[in-house]
C-alpha positions in Angstrom: 38.8 78.3 43.4 37.1 80.2 40.6 33.6 79.2 41.8 34.5 80.1 45.4 35.9 83.5 44.4 32.8 84.2 42.2 30.5 83.4 45.1 32.4 85.7 47.4 32.3 88.6 45.1 28.6 88.1 44.4 27.9 88.2 48.1 29.1 91.8 48.7 26.3 93.6 46.9 23.7 91.7 48.9 25.4 92.7 52.1 25.6 96.3 51.1 21.9 96.3 50.1 20.9 94.7 53.4 22.9 97.3 55.3 21.3 100.2 53.3 17.9 98.8 54.0 18.6 98.6 57.7 20.0 102.1 57.9 17.1 103.8 56.1 13.7 104.4 57.6 11.0 101.9 56.5 8.4 103.0 54.1 5.0 103.2 55.9 2.0 102.4 53.7 -1.7 101.7 54.1 -4.2 99.7 52.1 -7.6 101.2 51.8 -10.8 101.1 49.7 -14.3 99.8 49.8 -15.6 96.6 51.5 -14.5 93.3 49.9 -12.1 94.9 47.4 -9.5 92.5 48.7 -7.2 94.6 50.9 -6.4 91.9 53.5 -5.9 89.3 50.7 -3.5 91.6 48.8 -1.3 92.3 51.9 -1.5 88.7 52.9 -0.3 87.6 49.5 2.5 90.3 49.6 3.7 88.9 53.0 3.5 85.3 51.6 5.5 86.0 48.4 8.2 88.1 50.1 8.7 85.2 52.6 7.7 87.4 55.5 5.5 84.5 56.9 7.4 82.3 59.3 7.0 78.5 59.3 4.8 78.4 62.4 2.6 81.2 61.0 2.3 79.3 57.7 1.3 76.1 59.5 -1.3 78.1 61.6 -2.6 79.7 58.4 -3.0 76.4 56.7 -4.9 75.0 59.7 -7.2 78.1 60.1 -7.9 78.0 56.4 -9.2 74.5 56.6 -12.3 74.4 54.4 -11.6 77.9 53.1 -9.0 77.2 50.4 -9.6 78.8 47.1 -9.7 77.1 43.7 -5.9 77.2 43.6 -5.6 75.3 46.8 -4.0 78.3 48.5 -4.8 79.3 52.1 -7.0 82.3 53.0 -4.3 85.1 53.0 -6.7 87.6 54.7 -6.2 85.6 57.9 -2.7 86.9 58.1 -4.1 90.3 58.8 -7.6 89.7 60.3 -6.6 88.5 63.8 -9.6 89.5 65.9 -12.2 86.9 66.5 -15.0 89.2 65.2 -13.0 89.8 62.0 -12.7 86.1 61.3 -16.3 85.3 62.2 -17.7 88.1 59.9 -15.0 87.9 57.2 -14.4 91.7 57.5 -11.6 94.0 58.7 -12.5 96.0 61.8 -9.2 97.3 63.3 -6.0 98.5 61.8 -3.5 95.6 61.5 0.2 96.4 61.2 2.7 94.0 59.6 6.4 94.2 58.7 8.1 92.8 55.6 11.2 93.5 53.6 12.8 93.0 50.2 16.4 93.1 49.2 16.1 96.8 48.6 14.2 98.1 51.6 11.9 97.4 54.5 8.2 98.2 54.9 5.5 98.7 57.6 2.0 98.1 56.2 -1.3 99.0 57.8 -4.4 97.1 56.6 -7.4 99.4 57.3 -11.2 98.7 57.4 -13.4 99.3 54.4 -16.7 99.8 56.3 -17.9 103.4 56.7 -18.5 103.0 60.5 -14.7 102.3 60.9 -13.7 105.5 59.1 -11.8 106.6 62.3 -9.7 103.5 62.2 -8.7 104.2 58.6 -7.8 107.7 59.5 -5.6 106.4 62.3 -3.7 104.2 59.8 -3.3 107.0 57.3 -1.9 109.5 59.9 1.6 108.0 59.8 1.7 106.6 56.2 3.9 107.8 53.4 1.9 106.1 50.7 -1.6 104.7 50.2 -2.5 101.6 48.2 -6.1 102.1 47.2 -7.8 99.0 46.0 -10.7 98.9 43.6 -12.6 95.8 42.5 -12.3 95.7 38.7 -15.9 94.5 38.4 -17.5 97.3 40.5 -15.1 100.2 39.9 -14.8 103.3 42.0 -17.4 103.5 44.8 -18.3 106.2 47.4 -16.1 104.5 50.0 -13.2 104.6 47.5 -13.7 108.3 47.3 -14.0 108.7 51.0 -10.7 106.9 51.7 -8.9 108.8 49.0 -10.1 112.0 50.5 -9.1 111.1 54.0 -5.7 109.9 52.9 -5.1 113.2 51.2 -6.3 115.2 54.2 -3.8 113.2 56.3 -1.0 114.5 54.0 -0.5 111.4 51.8 0.7 112.5 48.3 1.7 109.1 46.8 -1.1 106.7 45.6 -1.0 103.3 44.1 -4.3 102.4 42.5 -4.5 98.6 42.6 -7.3 97.4 40.3 -7.8 94.1 41.9 -9.6 90.9 40.8 -8.7 91.8 37.2 -8.8 88.1 36.5 -12.5 88.1 37.1 -13.0 90.5 34.1 -11.0 88.2 31.8 -8.0 90.6 32.2 -9.9 93.3 30.4 -7.5 96.1 29.5 -10.2 98.6 28.6 -11.8 98.1 32.0 -8.5 98.7 33.7 -7.9 101.9 31.7 -11.4 103.2 32.4 -11.0 102.8 36.1 -7.5 104.3 36.1 -8.7 107.4 34.2 -11.6 107.9 36.6 -9.4 107.7 39.6 -6.7 110.0 38.2 -9.4 112.7 37.7 -10.4 112.2 41.4 -6.8 112.3 42.6 -6.1 115.5 40.6 -9.2 117.2 42.1 -7.7 116.4 45.5 -4.3 117.8 44.6 -2.5 114.5 44.2 -0.3 114.0 41.1 1.9 111.0 42.0 -0.3 108.1 41.0 0.6 104.6 39.8 -2.2 102.3 38.5 -1.5 98.6 38.5 -3.9 95.7 37.4 -3.5 92.9 40.0 -5.0 89.6 41.1 -4.3 89.4 44.8 -5.5 85.8 44.9 -3.2 84.6 42.1 -0.4 87.0 43.1 -0.2 88.6 39.6 1.6 91.9 39.6 1.9 91.9 43.4 5.5 90.5 43.9 5.8 88.6 40.6 4.7 90.1 37.2 1.6 89.0 35.5 2.7 89.3 31.9 1.6 85.8 31.1 -2.0 86.9 31.6 -1.6 90.6 30.9 1.0 91.1 28.1 -0.6 94.5 27.5 0.6 95.8 30.9 4.3 96.9 30.8 4.4 98.8 34.1 5.9 97.9 37.5 4.6 95.4 40.0 3.3 96.6 43.4 6.5 95.7 45.2 8.6 97.4 42.6 6.5 100.6 43.0 6.9 100.4 46.8 10.6 100.0 46.6 10.9 103.3 44.6 8.5 105.3 46.8 9.8 108.1 49.0 9.3 108.7 52.7 7.9 111.9 54.2 10.5 114.0 55.8 10.3 116.1 58.9 13.1 118.3 57.6 10.8 120.9 56.0 10.9 122.9 59.2 13.6 123.9 61.6 14.7 122.0 64.7 11.9 120.9 67.0 12.3 119.2 70.3 9.1 118.7 72.4 10.5 118.4 76.0 9.3 115.2 77.6 11.5 115.3 80.7 14.0 117.5 82.5 17.0 115.4 83.6 18.8 116.3 86.8 21.0 113.4 87.9 23.3 115.8 89.8 23.9 119.4 90.6 26.3 119.8 87.7 24.0 118.5 85.0 20.7 119.7 83.6 19.4 118.3 80.3 16.2 118.3 78.4 15.0 115.0 77.0 12.8 114.2 74.1 12.6 112.9 70.5 13.6 115.3 67.8 10.4 116.1 65.9 11.9 117.9 62.9 15.0 119.4 61.5 18.5 119.0 62.9 20.7 120.5 65.6 24.4 120.5 66.6 26.4 122.0 69.4 26.7 125.8 69.0 23.3 126.3 67.4 21.1 129.1 68.8 17.7 127.9 70.0 14.5 129.4 71.6 12.5 127.8 74.4 8.7 128.2 73.7 6.4 129.5 74.9 8.7 131.6 77.2 10.9 132.9 74.3 14.1 132.4 76.2 17.2 132.2 74.0 20.2 129.9 74.5 22.9 128.0 72.7 23.3 124.2 72.4 26.2 123.1 74.6 26.0 119.3 74.2 23.9 116.6 72.7 23.8 113.4 74.8 22.2 110.0 74.0 22.1 106.9 76.2 25.6 105.8 75.3 27.6 108.7 73.9 27.9 112.4 73.1 26.7 113.3 69.6 28.0 115.9 67.1 24.5 116.3 65.7 20.9 115.0 66.0 18.1 114.7 63.4 14.4 114.0 63.3 13.6 110.7 65.1 16.6 110.8 67.4 15.9 110.5 71.2 18.3 112.9 72.9 19.2 114.9 76.0 19.9 118.5 75.1 22.2 120.5 77.3 22.1 124.3 77.0 24.9 126.8 77.7 22.9 128.8 80.3 20.3 128.3 83.0 16.8 128.7 81.5 13.4 127.8 82.7 12.3 124.7 80.7 9.5 122.3 81.7 7.8 119.2 80.3 5.5 120.3 77.4 7.8 123.2 76.3 9.4 123.1 72.9 13.0 123.9 72.1 13.3 125.1 68.5 15.8 126.7 66.1 16.0 130.4 66.4 15.7 131.1 62.6 12.8 128.8 61.9 10.1 128.8 64.7 6.7 127.3 64.8 3.5 129.3 65.2 2.4 130.5 68.6 -0.9 131.9 69.7 -4.2 131.1 71.4 -6.4 130.5 68.3 -5.8 128.0 65.5 -7.7 126.5 62.6 -7.7 122.7 62.2 -9.3 119.7 60.5 -10.5 116.9 62.7 -12.0 113.4 62.5 -14.6 112.6 65.2 -14.0 109.2 66.7 -16.7 108.7 69.4 -20.5 108.3 69.2 -21.0 111.6 71.0 -19.2 113.5 68.3 -17.9 117.1 68.8 -20.1 119.4 70.9 -19.8 123.1 70.0 -18.4 125.2 72.8 -17.4 122.3 75.0 -14.0 122.5 76.6 -11.7 119.5 75.9 -8.2 118.5 76.7 -6.0 118.8 73.6 -2.8 116.7 73.6 0.0 117.2 71.2 3.3 115.5 72.0 4.0 115.9 75.7 1.9 119.1 75.9 -1.7 119.0 77.2 -3.9 122.1 77.2 -7.5 123.1 77.7 -9.3 124.1 74.5 -12.7 125.1 73.2 -13.8 123.7 69.8 -16.0 125.6 67.4 -17.1 123.5 64.4 -17.3 125.5 61.2 -18.0 123.1 58.4 -18.2 119.4 57.5 -17.0 117.5 54.5 -19.6 115.9 52.3 -17.8 112.9 51.0 -20.3 112.3 48.2 -19.9 115.7 46.6 -16.5 116.6 48.0 -17.9 120.0 49.3 -17.6 121.6 52.7 -21.0 122.4 54.2 -21.6 124.6 57.2 -21.9 122.7 60.4 -22.5 123.5 64.1 -21.7 120.0 65.4 -19.7 117.0 64.1 -21.1 113.4 64.5 -18.9 110.3 64.8 -16.7 109.7 61.7 -17.4 113.2 60.4 -14.5 115.2 58.9 -14.8 118.8 59.8 -13.0 122.2 60.0 -12.9 123.8 63.4 -11.5 126.8 65.3 -9.6 126.0 68.4 -9.4 128.5 71.3 -6.8 127.8 74.0 -6.7 129.0 77.6 -3.0 129.6 77.3 -0.4 130.0 74.6 -0.2 127.1 72.1 2.7 126.0 69.8 2.2 124.3 66.4 3.5 123.9 62.9 0.9 123.2 60.2 0.4 119.5 59.6 1.5 119.8 56.0 4.9 121.1 57.3 5.3 118.6 60.2 3.1 115.7 61.1 4.4 115.5 64.7 4.1 119.1 65.7 1.0 119.7 63.6 -1.1 116.8 64.9 -3.2 116.4 68.1 -5.9 114.4 69.8 -8.9 115.7 71.7 -9.8 114.1 75.0 -13.2 114.3 76.7 -12.5 115.5 80.3 -15.5 113.7 81.7 -14.9 110.2 80.1 -11.2 110.5 79.3 -12.0 109.0 75.9 -10.1 110.2 72.8 -12.9 111.8 70.9 -11.1 113.2 67.8 -7.8 113.3 66.0 -6.8 116.5 64.3 -4.4 118.4 62.1 -3.5 122.1 62.4 -4.0 124.1 59.2 -3.0 127.5 60.4 -3.2 130.3 63.0 -6.7 131.7 63.3 -7.4 135.4 62.7 -10.3 137.4 64.1 -10.7 138.7 60.6 -11.5 135.2 59.3 -8.1 134.6 57.6 -5.6 131.9 58.3 -2.0 133.0 59.0 0.6 130.7 57.7 3.4 133.1 57.6 2.6 134.7 54.3 0.7 137.7 55.7 2.8 139.5 58.3 4.0 142.7 59.8 7.5 142.5 61.1 8.9 144.9 63.7 12.6 144.5 64.4 13.3 145.8 67.9 15.7 145.3 70.8 14.3 142.6 73.1 13.6 144.9 76.1 11.8 147.4 73.9 9.7 144.7 72.2 8.6 143.4 75.7 7.5 146.9 76.7 5.6 147.4 73.4 3.7 144.1 73.8 2.7 145.1 77.4 0.9 148.3 76.1 -2.8 148.4 76.0 -3.1 148.4 72.2 -1.1 145.2 71.9 -2.3 143.5 75.0 -5.9 143.3 73.7 -4.8 141.5 70.6 -2.0 139.5 72.1 -3.3 136.2 70.6 -2.9 137.6 67.1 0.7 138.7 67.6 3.8 136.5 67.6 7.1 137.5 69.2 10.2 135.8 67.7 13.6 136.3 69.1 16.2 136.3 66.3 19.7 137.5 65.6 20.6 140.7 63.8 21.5 138.9 60.6 18.1 137.0 60.4 16.2 140.2 61.2 17.9 141.9 58.3 17.0 139.1 55.9 13.3 139.3 57.0 13.2 143.1 56.4 14.9 142.6 53.0 12.2 140.1 52.1 9.6 142.7 52.7 11.4 145.3 50.5 11.3 142.9 47.5 
């Protein structure tokens, strides 16, 4: 009886841990770095040691590794990630491979990205949704140009947590001085990019040391966490830094008595009774009801797919955005952005493209301003952007556009550019701010606020002096209390 009772009590923490893991959002991470630094092998080993490889996958891996076993008699772990025929033939990673695994504490989605320069766009794709980057460095060669390129791109994509995995440390005889030298050099690079959250770990992906299990037997001098322990403690990016955002994907009219607006919440939270604004029209309403596929909700947060019912009839269409009245995104016709060119033709100055962000598609003209030199880290003036280039551009829209900055919200601050002739996705981009004719970027810190009745504000914006600069102005409907707070801020 005692043994049975003990077993029952011990089972409860595991159940609670598993439930907590299921209820929380998985940590999304990427592996990046130069060619042959061991990215696929590291993630393959991570999957193997966390028991994420099923029996049939293990049998296939053993078969495909025939003749490729290492000195330890283990299979080629990279084959768990490199699934394309060209990848296996050439022994390189070409496309982004996503895999899922979990520990007792949390679950993970990992993206293995290519190390070759010509596949920079693939790496940027993997980084665009990641919370953390595992940057691999070969302990023998140290930090290379591609290491710097990937660290820079990850930073531009908003990643602020880095794990430096100094791989193949066994091939240096577990040299502590070499590990500390590389760690110091990378931390200087990361600090120059504005990244402060860095964990450096000496690992041997092949032997599994400091990946899931510690490598103290070989490296008694290292007292830090293993890779999986670091990942378990990492934080996920939140879309709560801005107010409520609902890009409308569909208007639902199952009957005359019901009209709802469907989409996935892209930021913040909402509950019945909240005041919202429909952009770009500026119509104000209150939330009457929040409906999902099986029930009526008391609230909705980022990531929830919902149908929003308002308390009055307003004109809402696919591509509009419903937002909180007190925390609205930027609106205008000119924005500044950073983009990664993804097609051989690159970005042509002055050409009109389709820009797609969420469910909204608009015509836009792109004017390149500068290109990042990944060797020096400097931005150089540029009139065009070739494939794989990272550049700063000015976007001019044919009609009113709606964005947050990418730093504030990855969903409402990201976009793709589509070539109208070929329908190819030619670039991915991130909004950095609203463009000013004076050359500045408006992020909300430079402003003139006029608090007026709605009808008077509309008349004022229709006058000739404002009409000519309409794209530089932003009209936000707000309540009296919020208007008083804004005016009080200006007085301070």
